[in-house]
N, C-alpha and C positions, 0 to 999 in steps of 0.2 A: 125697491125693488122691482117694480114694475118696470122702471125705466133702463134697470140691467138686463132682463127679459127681452125686451122690444131692442136693444142694443144687440144681443147676442143674435136672435133671428136676423135682422137685418144686417149683421155680419155674415153669417153664414148663406143667407141666400146672395150676398155680394159677392162672397166666393166662390158659390157655384156659377154665377153668371160670369166673372171674371175667367175661371178655368175653360169654362166652354166657349168664349170668345177667342180666348188666345188658342186652344187647340183647333177650333175650326175653321179661325179668320186668319190669325197671326202666322201660326205654325206653319200652313200650306203655300202662303205668301211667300214666306222666307225659304223653302223648300226650292232648290233650284235642280232642273234637269240635269242628270249627270251625264256627262258624253259617253257614246256608247265606243269602248274601243275595238276598232277595227283590226283583224288579223289577217294578215296577208297570205294569199294562196300560198305563195312559194314555201314559208315557214310551215306551213301543215302537210306540204308535200313530200318535203324534207322527215319531218318527225315521223311522217306514216310509212313512209319508206324504211327507215331505219327499223319502226316496230314490226313492219312486214320482212325487212331480213334477220332481224333477232326471232320472231315466231317461225322463220323457216332454218334455223340453225339447228342441226341436228343436237339430241340431248347428249348430255355427260355418258360414255358408256363405263360400266362397271364390269371388271375383270376379275373373277374371286381366284385365290390360288388355296393351294393345300397346303398345311401345317409345315413351316420352315421349307419350303420349294418354291424356286422363280420360273420354273416352266409351267404352261398352262398349256389347256388341250384347245385347239381351235375347233369351233364348231359354226354352223351357218349363222346363226344369230349375231354372233363377233364378226364372221367373214362380211355380214351384209351390213352392219353396223360400220365396219372400216371401209367400205364400198361408199358408202355414203357420206361419211365423212370425207373422203377423198374426192369425191364429184364436188363438195363443199369449197375444199382448198382449190381445187382448180376454177371454182366458178370466181372466188373472192380471194385472189392473188395476195393481199396483205395479211391474211389471219395466220395464225400458227397454230400448232396444235400443242396441248399441255399434258404431257405423261407423268400421272403423281402416284408414286409407290407408297402403299402403307403395311403397316403390320400389327399384328395384336401384341397385347402387352407382357406375352412369355419372353423371355430374353433381356437381355440389358439393353439400355436405351441405344448405346451404339450399334448392337448388332441388328437391331431391329430398325434404324437408318440405312444401315449397308443392305438388310435383307430387303427392304423398300425399294432400294436404288438399282438392287439386282432384277427386281419385278418392273422396274418401270424400263429400264434397258432391255430387258426380254421383251416386253412388248413395243418398246421403240423399235427392236431391230424387225419384229413382224411386220409392224408399220410401214418400213424399210423396204422390204420385201413384197407388198403390196405396191409399189410404186410412188411412194410418200417422199419426196427428198428428206435428208436427214437434217439440213438448216434448216426444216421448217417444223420440226420435232425439239420439244424442251423437254426433258427428263426430270425430275426431281423427288424427292423423299421426305416425308413429313415421318416415317417410322409409326410410332404407336400414339404420336403428338393430337390425331385427329381421328378419335373412333366413330363408328357409326352404330356398332351394338355396343353390348355391355360385354363386360369382362367375366363375369359368374358363369355365363351359360357357355357351350360348346357353340351353340348357334352364333350368340353374339360375338365371341373371337371369329368365328369363320367369316363374319361379315366386315371384320376388322382388316381379314387378308385379302387387299382388294387393289386394284391400281384402277386408277380416274382418267379417261382419257376424254379431253375436252377440248372445246376451239375458243381462242381468245383473239379478238378483233383488234386492229392495229391501225 
């Protein structure tokens, strides 16, 4: 029995010593320094300039409508935002404007798509009057397919009666 205990103690000591040697002496020698990947400055400048351009892009403009109407009233906020969008288009001639009309759930799907398109075309007409070329405006309707608000409350339905003006880089 004494020989088994002595053998076990020697085995445990041998395990600790071999683990220490392996972790402190063998592993560090096996580790090779990893080469540092150099990033060219030109690539950084391109990505930084693109990030700068996207950060300076005007935010999506939302224009809200009355129930079952496609006409809207201009106010100074909308006028200032349209001016900002026009200045952006002048600065970046490859970009276009996306005008997307939306409707609430009241009515059939076909009627809501047509109403959304009338709203988008109404806003597109105002954009053209402000000096934006019609070839740089793309009008579309999503009808009631992409709601922002719920359909249970009047506030939620009012959020869905909108037209979104956004810029697309090409």
